All heavy atoms as TSV, in Angstrom:
chain	resi	resn	atom	element	x	y	z
A	1	MET	N	N	23.475	0.146	-52.629
A	1	MET	CA	C	24.831	0.662	-52.577
A	1	MET	C	C	25.797	-0.466	-52.260
A	1	MET	O	O	25.452	-1.390	-51.566
A	1	MET	CB	C	24.936	1.735	-51.504
A	1	MET	CG	C	24.329	3.039	-51.914
A	1	MET	SD	S	24.639	4.302	-50.699
A	1	MET	CE	C	23.039	4.346	-49.924
A	2	GLN	N	N	26.999	-0.296	-52.728
A	2	GLN	CA	C	28.026	-1.287	-52.484
A	2	GLN	C	C	29.086	-0.708	-51.559
A	2	GLN	O	O	30.247	-0.556	-51.921
A	2	GLN	CB	C	28.649	-1.722	-53.803
A	2	GLN	CG	C	27.670	-2.369	-54.735
A	2	GLN	CD	C	28.327	-2.773	-56.031
A	2	GLN	OE1	O	29.527	-2.633	-56.205
A	2	GLN	NE2	N	27.555	-3.292	-56.939
A	3	CYS	N	N	28.684	-0.380	-50.368
A	3	CYS	CA	C	29.577	0.276	-49.412
A	3	CYS	C	C	30.822	-0.559	-49.109
A	3	CYS	O	O	31.881	-0.005	-48.829
A	3	CYS	CB	C	28.837	0.584	-48.120
A	3	CYS	SG	S	27.524	1.800	-48.312
A	4	ASP	N	N	30.700	-1.869	-49.160
A	4	ASP	CA	C	31.847	-2.729	-48.855
A	4	ASP	C	C	33.014	-2.493	-49.796
A	4	ASP	O	O	34.163	-2.751	-49.440
A	4	ASP	CB	C	31.450	-4.200	-48.938
A	4	ASP	CG	C	30.467	-4.595	-47.858
A	4	ASP	OD1	O	30.336	-3.840	-46.873
A	4	ASP	OD2	O	29.831	-5.645	-47.994
A	5	TYR	N	N	32.760	-1.988	-50.991
A	5	TYR	CA	C	33.806	-1.769	-51.986
A	5	TYR	C	C	34.267	-0.315	-52.046
A	5	TYR	O	O	35.112	0.033	-52.848
A	5	TYR	CB	C	33.316	-2.185	-53.372
A	5	TYR	CG	C	32.921	-3.636	-53.430
A	5	TYR	CD1	C	31.598	-4.000	-53.595
A	5	TYR	CD2	C	33.867	-4.643	-53.302
A	5	TYR	CE1	C	31.225	-5.329	-53.632
A	5	TYR	CE2	C	33.504	-5.972	-53.336
A	5	TYR	CZ	C	32.184	-6.314	-53.505
A	5	TYR	OH	O	31.811	-7.625	-53.539
A	6	CYS	N	N	33.721	0.542	-51.203
A	6	CYS	CA	C	34.017	1.970	-51.241
A	6	CYS	C	C	35.274	2.298	-50.436
A	6	CYS	O	O	35.503	1.736	-49.367
A	6	CYS	CB	C	32.833	2.770	-50.695
A	6	CYS	SG	S	33.060	4.557	-50.818
A	7	ALA	N	N	36.061	3.252	-50.939
A	7	ALA	CA	C	37.279	3.676	-50.251
A	7	ALA	C	C	36.968	4.417	-48.952
A	7	ALA	O	O	37.810	4.500	-48.068
A	7	ALA	CB	C	38.099	4.573	-51.174
A	8	HIS	N	N	35.756	4.947	-48.813
A	8	HIS	CA	C	35.370	5.708	-47.627
A	8	HIS	C	C	34.735	4.829	-46.541
A	8	HIS	O	O	34.393	5.322	-45.477
A	8	HIS	CB	C	34.365	6.806	-48.000
A	8	HIS	CG	C	34.879	7.745	-49.032
A	8	HIS	ND1	N	35.914	8.623	-48.810
A	8	HIS	CD2	C	34.510	7.935	-50.314
A	8	HIS	CE1	C	36.144	9.315	-49.892
A	8	HIS	NE2	N	35.315	8.917	-50.822
A	9	PHE	N	N	34.587	3.544	-46.791
A	9	PHE	CA	C	33.938	2.643	-45.848
A	9	PHE	C	C	34.993	1.996	-44.960
A	9	PHE	O	O	35.947	1.393	-45.437
A	9	PHE	CB	C	33.158	1.571	-46.605
A	9	PHE	CG	C	32.240	0.761	-45.734
A	9	PHE	CD1	C	31.134	1.333	-45.149
A	9	PHE	CD2	C	32.480	-0.582	-45.514
A	9	PHE	CE1	C	30.274	0.593	-44.347
A	9	PHE	CE2	C	31.637	-1.333	-44.720
A	9	PHE	CZ	C	30.535	-0.749	-44.141
A	10	TRP	N	N	34.841	2.155	-43.657
A	10	TRP	CA	C	35.813	1.638	-42.704
A	10	TRP	C	C	35.127	0.604	-41.828
A	10	TRP	O	O	34.037	0.820	-41.318
A	10	TRP	CB	C	36.346	2.789	-41.858
A	10	TRP	CG	C	37.293	2.373	-40.803
A	10	TRP	CD1	C	38.613	2.054	-40.962
A	10	TRP	CD2	C	37.018	2.241	-39.406
A	10	TRP	NE1	N	39.162	1.732	-39.758
A	10	TRP	CE2	C	38.207	1.837	-38.786
A	10	TRP	CE3	C	35.876	2.430	-38.647
A	10	TRP	CZ2	C	38.283	1.623	-37.418
A	10	TRP	CZ3	C	35.961	2.205	-37.281
A	10	TRP	CH2	C	37.150	1.808	-36.693
A	11	ILE	N	N	35.793	-0.529	-41.635
A	11	ILE	CA	C	35.241	-1.598	-40.795
A	11	ILE	C	C	36.107	-1.742	-39.547
A	11	ILE	O	O	37.322	-1.894	-39.628
A	11	ILE	CB	C	35.187	-2.937	-41.550
A	11	ILE	CG1	C	34.273	-2.814	-42.760
A	11	ILE	CG2	C	34.726	-4.062	-40.631
A	11	ILE	CD1	C	34.230	-4.052	-43.629
A	12	ASP	N	N	35.464	-1.672	-38.390
A	12	ASP	CA	C	36.154	-1.860	-37.117
A	12	ASP	C	C	36.448	-3.343	-36.949
A	12	ASP	O	O	35.539	-4.165	-36.960
A	12	ASP	CB	C	35.269	-1.352	-35.978
A	12	ASP	CG	C	35.985	-1.367	-34.638
A	12	ASP	OD1	O	37.141	-1.830	-34.561
A	12	ASP	OD2	O	35.364	-0.906	-33.653
A	13	GLU	N	N	37.716	-3.680	-36.803
A	13	GLU	CA	C	38.107	-5.090	-36.710
A	13	GLU	C	C	37.663	-5.749	-35.411
A	13	GLU	O	O	37.514	-6.962	-35.356
A	13	GLU	CB	C	39.620	-5.213	-36.882
A	13	GLU	CG	C	40.073	-4.835	-38.281
A	13	GLU	CD	C	41.575	-4.953	-38.455
A	13	GLU	OE1	O	42.240	-5.525	-37.583
A	13	GLU	OE2	O	42.060	-4.473	-39.489
A	14	GLU	N	N	37.457	-4.959	-34.357
A	14	GLU	CA	C	37.057	-5.533	-33.076
A	14	GLU	C	C	35.616	-6.012	-33.070
A	14	GLU	O	O	35.329	-7.118	-32.625
A	14	GLU	CB	C	37.264	-4.521	-31.954
A	14	GLU	CG	C	38.712	-4.282	-31.631
A	14	GLU	CD	C	38.885	-3.339	-30.456
A	14	GLU	OE1	O	37.936	-3.168	-29.668
A	14	GLU	OE2	O	39.983	-2.786	-30.328
A	15	ASP	N	N	34.696	-5.185	-33.571
A	15	ASP	CA	C	33.289	-5.583	-33.520
A	15	ASP	C	C	32.701	-5.891	-34.900
A	15	ASP	O	O	31.564	-6.339	-34.995
A	15	ASP	CB	C	32.442	-4.541	-32.799
A	15	ASP	CG	C	32.500	-3.174	-33.449
A	15	ASP	OD1	O	32.959	-3.053	-34.581
A	15	ASP	OD2	O	32.071	-2.202	-32.797
A	16	GLY	N	N	33.469	-5.655	-35.961
A	16	GLY	CA	C	33.011	-5.995	-37.306
A	16	GLY	C	C	31.997	-5.039	-37.907
A	16	GLY	O	O	31.476	-5.287	-38.988
A	17	LEU	N	N	31.716	-3.939	-37.201
A	17	LEU	CA	C	30.756	-2.966	-37.713
A	17	LEU	C	C	31.469	-1.967	-38.618
A	17	LEU	O	O	32.602	-1.579	-38.365
A	17	LEU	CB	C	30.074	-2.222	-36.565
A	17	LEU	CG	C	29.247	-3.083	-35.622
A	17	LEU	CD1	C	28.707	-2.237	-34.484
A	17	LEU	CD2	C	28.112	-3.752	-36.362
A	18	GLY	N	N	30.776	-1.550	-39.671
A	18	GLY	CA	C	31.369	-0.603	-40.599
A	18	GLY	C	C	30.655	0.726	-40.578
A	18	GLY	O	O	29.512	0.824	-40.153
A	19	GLU	N	N	31.362	1.754	-41.022
A	19	GLU	CA	C	30.743	3.066	-41.123
A	19	GLU	C	C	31.398	3.852	-42.251
A	19	GLU	O	O	32.543	3.623	-42.606
A	19	GLU	CB	C	30.822	3.838	-39.811
A	19	GLU	CG	C	32.165	4.437	-39.496
A	19	GLU	CD	C	32.153	5.225	-38.194
A	19	GLU	OE1	O	31.762	6.402	-38.207
A	19	GLU	OE2	O	32.536	4.639	-37.181
A	20	CYS	N	N	30.633	4.768	-42.793
A	20	CYS	CA	C	31.112	5.634	-43.862
A	20	CYS	C	C	31.891	6.784	-43.232
A	20	CYS	O	O	31.411	7.436	-42.309
A	20	CYS	CB	C	29.934	6.165	-44.677
A	20	CYS	SG	S	30.432	7.213	-46.044
A	21	MET	N	N	33.068	7.066	-43.745
A	21	MET	CA	C	33.928	8.093	-43.179
A	21	MET	C	C	33.864	9.409	-43.958
A	21	MET	O	O	34.677	10.296	-43.732
A	21	MET	CB	C	35.380	7.593	-43.131
A	21	MET	CG	C	35.554	6.335	-42.294
A	21	MET	SD	S	35.012	6.493	-40.599
A	21	MET	CE	C	36.312	7.501	-39.935
A	22	VAL	N	N	32.898	9.577	-44.856
A	22	VAL	CA	C	32.746	10.822	-45.597
A	22	VAL	C	C	32.190	11.882	-44.657
A	22	VAL	O	O	31.216	11.646	-43.942
A	22	VAL	CB	C	31.794	10.638	-46.808
A	22	VAL	CG1	C	31.508	11.975	-47.464
A	22	VAL	CG2	C	32.398	9.689	-47.807
A	23	SER	N	N	32.816	13.044	-44.657
A	23	SER	CA	C	32.359	14.146	-43.810
A	23	SER	C	C	31.367	14.988	-44.599
A	23	SER	O	O	31.740	15.642	-45.574
A	23	SER	CB	C	33.553	14.992	-43.380
A	23	SER	OG	O	33.135	16.067	-42.587
A	24	LEU	N	N	30.102	14.961	-44.196
A	24	LEU	CA	C	29.052	15.687	-44.902
A	24	LEU	C	C	28.672	16.954	-44.140
A	24	LEU	O	O	28.629	16.948	-42.911
A	24	LEU	CB	C	27.803	14.814	-45.036
A	24	LEU	CG	C	27.960	13.491	-45.764
A	24	LEU	CD1	C	26.659	12.711	-45.700
A	24	LEU	CD2	C	28.363	13.714	-47.203
A	25	ASP	N	N	28.358	18.026	-44.889
A	25	ASP	CA	C	27.836	19.210	-44.222
A	25	ASP	C	C	26.333	18.998	-43.991
A	25	ASP	O	O	25.768	17.974	-44.367
A	25	ASP	CB	C	28.125	20.485	-45.008
A	25	ASP	CG	C	27.461	20.532	-46.361
A	25	ASP	OD1	O	26.561	19.711	-46.629
A	25	ASP	OD2	O	27.829	21.404	-47.167
A	26	GLU	N	N	25.669	19.953	-43.367
A	26	GLU	CA	C	24.259	19.776	-43.002
A	26	GLU	C	C	23.357	19.573	-44.217
A	26	GLU	O	O	22.449	18.747	-44.191
A	26	GLU	CB	C	23.774	20.995	-42.216
A	26	GLU	CG	C	24.342	21.068	-40.816
A	26	GLU	CD	C	23.814	22.277	-40.065
A	26	GLU	OE1	O	22.670	22.695	-40.312
A	26	GLU	OE2	O	24.549	22.795	-39.217
A	27	ASP	N	N	23.599	20.330	-45.287
A	27	ASP	CA	C	22.769	20.218	-46.483
A	27	ASP	C	C	22.924	18.854	-47.152
A	27	ASP	O	O	21.941	18.224	-47.536
A	27	ASP	CB	C	23.105	21.319	-47.495
A	27	ASP	CG	C	22.776	22.704	-46.968
A	27	ASP	OD1	O	21.839	22.807	-46.149
A	27	ASP	OD2	O	23.459	23.666	-47.368
A	28	ASP	N	N	24.182	18.403	-47.287
A	28	ASP	CA	C	24.422	17.086	-47.891
A	28	ASP	C	C	23.830	15.965	-47.046
A	28	ASP	O	O	23.260	15.015	-47.564
A	28	ASP	CB	C	25.920	16.842	-48.086
A	28	ASP	CG	C	26.506	17.637	-49.228
A	28	ASP	OD1	O	25.744	18.004	-50.144
A	28	ASP	OD2	O	27.727	17.885	-49.211
A	29	MET	N	N	23.953	16.085	-45.727
A	29	MET	CA	C	23.407	15.060	-44.835
A	29	MET	C	C	21.889	14.998	-44.952
A	29	MET	O	O	21.305	13.920	-44.996
A	29	MET	CB	C	23.825	15.329	-43.389
A	29	MET	CG	C	23.283	14.306	-42.412
A	29	MET	SD	S	23.838	12.629	-42.746
A	29	MET	CE	C	25.364	12.606	-41.856
A	30	ALA	N	N	21.236	16.156	-45.036
A	30	ALA	CA	C	19.776	16.194	-45.161
A	30	ALA	C	C	19.328	15.536	-46.468
A	30	ALA	O	O	18.372	14.757	-46.478
A	30	ALA	CB	C	19.276	17.632	-45.086
A	31	ARG	N	N	20.019	15.838	-47.571
A	31	ARG	CA	C	19.680	15.215	-48.860
A	31	ARG	C	C	19.926	13.705	-48.830
A	31	ARG	O	O	19.140	12.917	-49.333
A	31	ARG	CB	C	20.494	15.855	-49.988
A	31	ARG	CG	C	19.930	17.170	-50.463
A	31	ARG	CD	C	20.600	17.603	-51.756
A	31	ARG	NE	N	22.000	17.933	-51.568
A	31	ARG	CZ	C	22.462	19.144	-51.236
A	31	ARG	NH1	N	21.620	20.139	-51.065
A	31	ARG	NH2	N	23.746	19.356	-51.090
A	32	PHE	N	N	21.025	13.318	-48.203
A	32	PHE	CA	C	21.365	11.894	-48.137
A	32	PHE	C	C	20.337	11.136	-47.296
A	32	PHE	O	O	19.883	10.059	-47.671
A	32	PHE	CB	C	22.772	11.725	-47.557
A	32	PHE	CG	C	23.304	10.336	-47.684
A	32	PHE	CD1	C	23.748	9.859	-48.898
A	32	PHE	CD2	C	23.371	9.503	-46.581
A	32	PHE	CE1	C	24.255	8.579	-49.018
A	32	PHE	CE2	C	23.870	8.225	-46.689
A	32	PHE	CZ	C	24.306	7.764	-47.915
A	33	MET	N	N	19.951	11.700	-46.157
A	33	MET	CA	C	18.991	11.043	-45.273
A	33	MET	C	C	17.587	11.028	-45.876
A	33	MET	O	O	16.801	10.126	-45.599
A	33	MET	CB	C	18.962	11.728	-43.901
A	33	MET	CG	C	20.277	11.622	-43.142
A	33	MET	SD	S	20.823	9.937	-42.852
A	33	MET	CE	C	19.685	9.443	-41.598
A	34	ALA	N	N	17.269	12.013	-46.709
A	34	ALA	CA	C	15.958	12.072	-47.353
A	34	ALA	C	C	15.840	11.054	-48.480
A	34	ALA	O	O	14.746	10.776	-48.967
A	34	ALA	CB	C	15.697	13.475	-47.889
A	35	GLY	N	N	16.974	10.495	-48.874
A	35	GLY	CA	C	16.955	9.471	-49.919
A	35	GLY	C	C	16.772	10.045	-51.305
A	35	GLY	O	O	16.265	9.364	-52.194
A	36	SER	N	N	17.200	11.290	-51.516
A	36	SER	CA	C	17.037	11.899	-52.836
A	36	SER	C	C	18.096	11.433	-53.829
A	36	SER	O	O	18.028	11.772	-54.999
A	36	SER	CB	C	17.050	13.436	-52.720
A	36	SER	OG	O	18.292	13.866	-52.199
A	37	TYR	N	N	19.065	10.657	-53.365
A	37	TYR	CA	C	20.091	10.104	-54.249
A	37	TYR	C	C	19.706	8.680	-54.628
A	37	TYR	O	O	19.337	7.885	-53.775
A	37	TYR	CB	C	21.451	10.057	-53.565
A	37	TYR	CG	C	22.037	11.401	-53.216
A	37	TYR	CD1	C	22.362	11.717	-51.906
A	37	TYR	CD2	C	22.289	12.345	-54.195
A	37	TYR	CE1	C	22.926	12.930	-51.579
A	37	TYR	CE2	C	22.852	13.573	-53.881
A	37	TYR	CZ	C	23.169	13.857	-52.570
A	37	TYR	OH	O	23.723	15.056	-52.250
A	38	GLU	N	N	19.818	8.341	-55.922
A	38	GLU	CA	C	19.594	6.954	-56.331
A	38	GLU	C	C	20.838	6.127	-56.047
A	38	GLU	O	O	20.751	4.969	-55.679
A	38	GLU	CB	C	19.248	6.899	-57.816
A	38	GLU	CG	C	17.867	7.425	-58.114
A	38	GLU	CD	C	17.501	7.263	-59.574
A	38	GLU	OE1	O	18.096	6.423	-60.260
A	38	GLU	OE2	O	16.603	7.992	-60.019
A	39	GLU	N	N	21.997	6.735	-56.229
A	39	GLU	CA	C	23.266	6.091	-55.914
A	39	GLU	C	C	24.085	7.056	-55.073
A	39	GLU	O	O	23.912	8.264	-55.163
A	39	GLU	CB	C	24.021	5.757	-57.201
A	39	GLU	CG	C	23.343	4.702	-58.040
A	39	GLU	CD	C	24.162	4.351	-59.269
A	39	GLU	OE1	O	25.327	4.779	-59.364
A	39	GLU	OE2	O	23.640	3.663	-60.130
A	40	CYS	N	N	24.964	6.541	-54.287
A	40	CYS	CA	C	25.783	7.387	-53.425
A	40	CYS	C	C	26.735	8.228	-54.277
A	40	CYS	O	O	27.550	7.675	-55.025
A	40	CYS	CB	C	26.582	6.536	-52.456
A	40	CYS	SG	S	27.621	7.514	-51.355
A	41	PRO	N	N	26.667	9.555	-54.165
A	41	PRO	CA	C	27.542	10.416	-54.956
A	41	PRO	C	C	28.990	10.423	-54.456
A	41	PRO	O	O	29.876	10.932	-55.126
A	41	PRO	CB	C	26.915	11.803	-54.796
A	41	PRO	CG	C	26.198	11.741	-53.500
A	41	PRO	CD	C	25.729	10.322	-53.361
A	42	TYR	N	N	29.225	9.830	-53.294
A	42	TYR	CA	C	30.563	9.823	-52.708
A	42	TYR	C	C	31.280	8.492	-52.899
A	42	TYR	O	O	32.396	8.325	-52.425
A	42	TYR	CB	C	30.470	10.159	-51.219
A	42	TYR	CG	C	29.710	11.432	-50.988
A	42	TYR	CD1	C	28.395	11.411	-50.538
A	42	TYR	CD2	C	30.284	12.655	-51.277
A	42	TYR	CE1	C	27.690	12.580	-50.354
A	42	TYR	CE2	C	29.582	13.841	-51.103
A	42	TYR	CZ	C	28.289	13.786	-50.647
A	42	TYR	OH	O	27.590	14.949	-50.488
A	43	PHE	N	N	30.619	7.557	-53.593
A	43	PHE	CA	C	31.234	6.242	-53.803
A	43	PHE	C	C	32.519	6.392	-54.596
A	43	PHE	O	O	32.575	7.062	-55.618
A	43	PHE	CB	C	30.281	5.302	-54.548
A	43	PHE	CG	C	30.882	3.944	-54.791
A	43	PHE	CD1	C	30.860	2.988	-53.806
A	43	PHE	CD2	C	31.482	3.642	-55.993
A	43	PHE	CE1	C	31.417	1.736	-54.008
A	43	PHE	CE2	C	32.049	2.402	-56.212
A	43	PHE	CZ	C	32.009	1.446	-55.215
A	44	GLN	N	N	33.568	5.767	-54.098
A	44	GLN	CA	C	34.854	5.752	-54.788
A	44	GLN	C	C	35.404	4.343	-54.619
A	44	GLN	O	O	35.597	3.886	-53.487
A	44	GLN	CB	C	35.781	6.789	-54.161
A	44	GLN	CG	C	37.098	6.900	-54.855
A	44	GLN	CD	C	37.942	8.005	-54.227
A	44	GLN	OE1	O	37.564	8.635	-53.240
A	44	GLN	NE2	N	39.091	8.242	-54.792
A	45	MET	N	N	35.648	3.677	-55.727
A	45	MET	CA	C	36.132	2.301	-55.672
A	45	MET	C	C	37.446	2.249	-54.903
A	45	MET	O	O	38.356	3.038	-55.146
A	45	MET	CB	C	36.322	1.749	-57.082
A	45	MET	CG	C	36.744	0.303	-57.111
A	45	MET	SD	S	35.530	-0.790	-56.372
A	45	MET	CE	C	34.676	-1.352	-57.786
A	46	ASP	N	N	37.519	1.366	-53.939
A	46	ASP	CA	C	38.734	1.189	-53.144
A	46	ASP	C	C	39.741	0.437	-53.998
A	46	ASP	O	O	39.562	-0.726	-54.313
A	46	ASP	CB	C	38.429	0.411	-51.863
A	46	ASP	CG	C	39.623	0.332	-50.943
A	46	ASP	OD1	O	40.544	1.150	-51.085
A	46	ASP	OD2	O	39.622	-0.548	-50.060
A	47	ASP	N	N	40.798	1.126	-54.386
A	47	ASP	CA	C	41.814	0.545	-55.260
A	47	ASP	C	C	43.165	0.630	-54.559
A	47	ASP	O	O	43.863	1.638	-54.647
A	47	ASP	CB	C	41.840	1.293	-56.597
A	47	ASP	CG	C	42.752	0.647	-57.617
A	47	ASP	OD1	O	43.326	-0.428	-57.327
A	47	ASP	OD2	O	42.898	1.211	-58.702
A	48	GLU	N	N	43.521	-0.423	-53.848
A	48	GLU	CA	C	44.755	-0.396	-53.066
A	48	GLU	C	C	46.017	-0.406	-53.916
A	48	GLU	O	O	47.098	-0.133	-53.432
A	48	GLU	CB	C	44.771	-1.563	-52.085
A	48	GLU	CG	C	44.664	-2.909	-52.754
A	48	GLU	CD	C	44.402	-4.035	-51.767
A	48	GLU	OE1	O	43.562	-3.856	-50.885
A	48	GLU	OE2	O	45.053	-5.066	-51.901
A	49	TYR	N	N	45.901	-0.701	-55.212
A	49	TYR	CA	C	47.062	-0.731	-56.089
A	49	TYR	C	C	47.206	0.563	-56.903
A	49	TYR	O	O	48.091	0.668	-57.734
A	49	TYR	CB	C	46.977	-1.912	-57.045
A	49	TYR	CG	C	47.026	-3.229	-56.302
A	49	TYR	CD1	C	45.869	-4.005	-56.173
A	49	TYR	CD2	C	48.186	-3.690	-55.702
A	49	TYR	CE1	C	45.899	-5.197	-55.476
A	49	TYR	CE2	C	48.218	-4.864	-54.994
A	49	TYR	CZ	C	47.074	-5.617	-54.900
A	49	TYR	OH	O	47.081	-6.787	-54.205
A	50	LYS	N	N	46.388	1.568	-56.635
A	50	LYS	CA	C	46.404	2.821	-57.381
A	50	LYS	C	C	47.780	3.502	-57.285
A	50	LYS	O	O	48.311	3.982	-58.279
A	50	LYS	CB	C	45.329	3.737	-56.824
A	50	LYS	CG	C	45.134	5.018	-57.565
A	50	LYS	CD	C	43.959	5.775	-56.958
A	50	LYS	CE	C	43.645	7.013	-57.735
A	50	LYS	NZ	N	42.476	7.692	-57.178
A	51	ILE	N	N	48.362	3.547	-56.111
A	51	ILE	CA	C	49.661	4.194	-55.915
A	51	ILE	C	C	50.745	3.447	-56.659
A	51	ILE	O	O	51.621	4.048	-57.269
A	51	ILE	CB	C	49.993	4.294	-54.414
A	51	ILE	CG1	C	48.987	5.197	-53.722
A	51	ILE	CG2	C	51.403	4.791	-54.192
A	51	ILE	CD1	C	49.107	5.216	-52.225
A	52	VAL	N	N	50.702	2.138	-56.647
A	52	VAL	CA	C	51.714	1.338	-57.325
A	52	VAL	C	C	51.694	1.596	-58.826
A	52	VAL	O	O	52.749	1.735	-59.450
A	52	VAL	CB	C	51.494	-0.170	-57.036
A	52	VAL	CG1	C	52.468	-1.027	-57.842
A	52	VAL	CG2	C	51.645	-0.445	-55.562
A	53	ARG	N	N	50.506	1.703	-59.414
A	53	ARG	CA	C	50.404	1.955	-60.859
A	53	ARG	C	C	50.985	3.313	-61.225
A	53	ARG	O	O	51.549	3.481	-62.290
A	53	ARG	CB	C	48.959	1.840	-61.316
A	53	ARG	CG	C	48.512	0.407	-61.491
A	53	ARG	CD	C	47.238	0.333	-62.309
A	53	ARG	NE	N	46.120	0.984	-61.689
A	53	ARG	CZ	C	45.283	0.426	-60.812
A	53	ARG	NH1	N	45.481	-0.818	-60.437
A	53	ARG	NH2	N	44.281	1.098	-60.310
A	54	LYS	N	N	50.863	4.293	-60.339
A	54	LYS	CA	C	51.430	5.621	-60.617
A	54	LYS	C	C	52.943	5.590	-60.626
A	54	LYS	O	O	53.582	6.392	-61.286
A	54	LYS	CB	C	50.935	6.629	-59.581
A	54	LYS	CG	C	49.506	7.026	-59.788
A	54	LYS	CD	C	49.127	8.109	-58.823
A	54	LYS	CE	C	47.693	8.548	-59.072
A	54	LYS	NZ	N	47.310	9.656	-58.207
A	55	GLN	N	N	53.546	4.682	-59.891
A	55	GLN	CA	C	54.998	4.603	-59.799
A	55	GLN	C	C	55.622	3.934	-61.014
A	55	GLN	O	O	56.791	4.095	-61.270
A	55	GLN	CB	C	55.414	3.853	-58.533
A	55	GLN	CG	C	55.035	4.580	-57.277
A	55	GLN	CD	C	55.323	3.774	-56.036
A	55	GLN	OE1	O	55.673	2.605	-56.098
A	55	GLN	NE2	N	55.145	4.386	-54.873
A	56	ILE	N	N	54.814	3.188	-61.749
A	56	ILE	CA	C	55.347	2.440	-62.915
A	56	ILE	C	C	55.460	3.360	-64.105
A	56	ILE	O	O	54.798	4.245	-64.368
A	56	ILE	CB	C	54.433	1.251	-63.254
A	56	ILE	CG1	C	54.486	0.285	-62.092
A	56	ILE	CG2	C	54.882	0.588	-64.536
A	56	ILE	CD1	C	53.570	-0.920	-62.250
């Protein structure tokens, strides 16, 4: 997985540790922890210029 490029990945500037900010319900968490996904279904490319393009 490329969590560093995901819009849901947050890095704490104080300690440099990152975590995924996606809120999963119990069923999704169980599937995710079991490793039944080949790729993260919640991955969303972090595009900081997305809003600017909509304004043009």
